[in-house]
C-alpha positions as CSV (number, residue, x, y, z in Angstrom):
1,M,17.6,-13.9,18.8
2,T,13.8,-12.2,18.4
3,Q,13.2,-9.6,16.3
4,L,12.5,-7.2,18.7
5,A,15.7,-7.8,20.0
6,S,17.2,-7.2,16.7
7,V,15.7,-3.8,16.1
8,V,16.9,-2.8,19.8
9,E,20.5,-3.8,19.2
10,V,20.5,-2.0,15.7
11,S,19.1,0.9,17.2
12,E,21.6,1.4,20.0
13,R,24.3,0.6,17.2
14,V,23.0,3.2,15.2
15,A,22.5,5.7,18.1
16,A,26.1,5.1,19.4
17,S,27.6,5.6,15.7
18,S,28.9,9.3,14.1
19,S,29.3,7.6,10.9
20,R,26.3,8.2,8.6
21,L,27.2,5.3,6.4
22,A,27.6,3.1,9.4
23,K,24.1,4.2,10.4
24,V,22.9,3.3,6.9
25,R,24.4,0.0,6.8
26,E,23.0,-1.0,10.1
27,L,19.3,-0.2,9.2
28,A,19.7,-1.3,5.8
29,V,20.9,-5.0,7.0
30,L,17.8,-5.0,9.7
31,L,15.4,-3.8,7.2
32,Q,16.6,-6.7,4.7
33,S,16.1,-9.1,7.4
34,L,12.5,-8.1,8.3
35,E,9.6,-10.4,6.6
36,P,7.4,-7.5,4.8
37,A,4.6,-7.6,7.6
38,E,7.1,-6.9,10.3
39,M,8.5,-4.0,8.3
40,K,6.0,-1.7,9.1
41,V,6.3,-2.4,13.2
42,G,10.0,-2.2,12.5
43,V,10.1,1.1,11.2
44,Q,7.8,2.5,14.0
45,Y,9.9,1.4,16.5
46,L,13.3,2.4,14.7
47,S,11.5,6.0,14.2
48,G,10.4,6.1,18.0
49,E,6.8,5.5,17.6
50,A,5.0,2.6,19.7
51,P,2.8,0.6,16.6
52,Q,-0.3,0.5,19.3
53,G,-0.2,4.3,20.0
54,R,-0.1,5.6,23.6
55,V,1.5,3.3,26.0
56,G,-0.4,4.9,28.8
57,I,2.5,5.1,31.5
58,G,2.7,8.5,32.8
59,Q,6.1,10.2,33.9
60,A,5.3,9.6,37.6
61,A,5.0,5.8,36.9
62,L,8.2,6.3,35.2
63,R,10.1,7.9,37.7
64,E,8.8,5.7,40.7
65,A,9.9,2.5,38.6
66,S,13.6,4.1,38.3
67,A,13.8,4.7,41.9
68,A,12.7,1.2,42.9
69,T,15.4,-1.4,44.2
70,P,15.5,-3.7,41.1
71,A,14.1,-7.6,41.9
72,N,16.7,-10.1,42.3
73,A,17.3,-12.4,39.3
């Protein structure tokens, strides 16, 4: 599994949990698994920041994408 996928999974579990202790445990395990060079980016993603700053996608583009029919896999 990629590190980004791990960050996403942990983020979803933390969001779904009401237990503060469970959230801290999930985050601690994830952060301990990251290499030092990955730590800053991991924390940025977990805190809702994009490491590169603005992504350049406006609300109109997001609405259009969510209304579009998904492509067949």
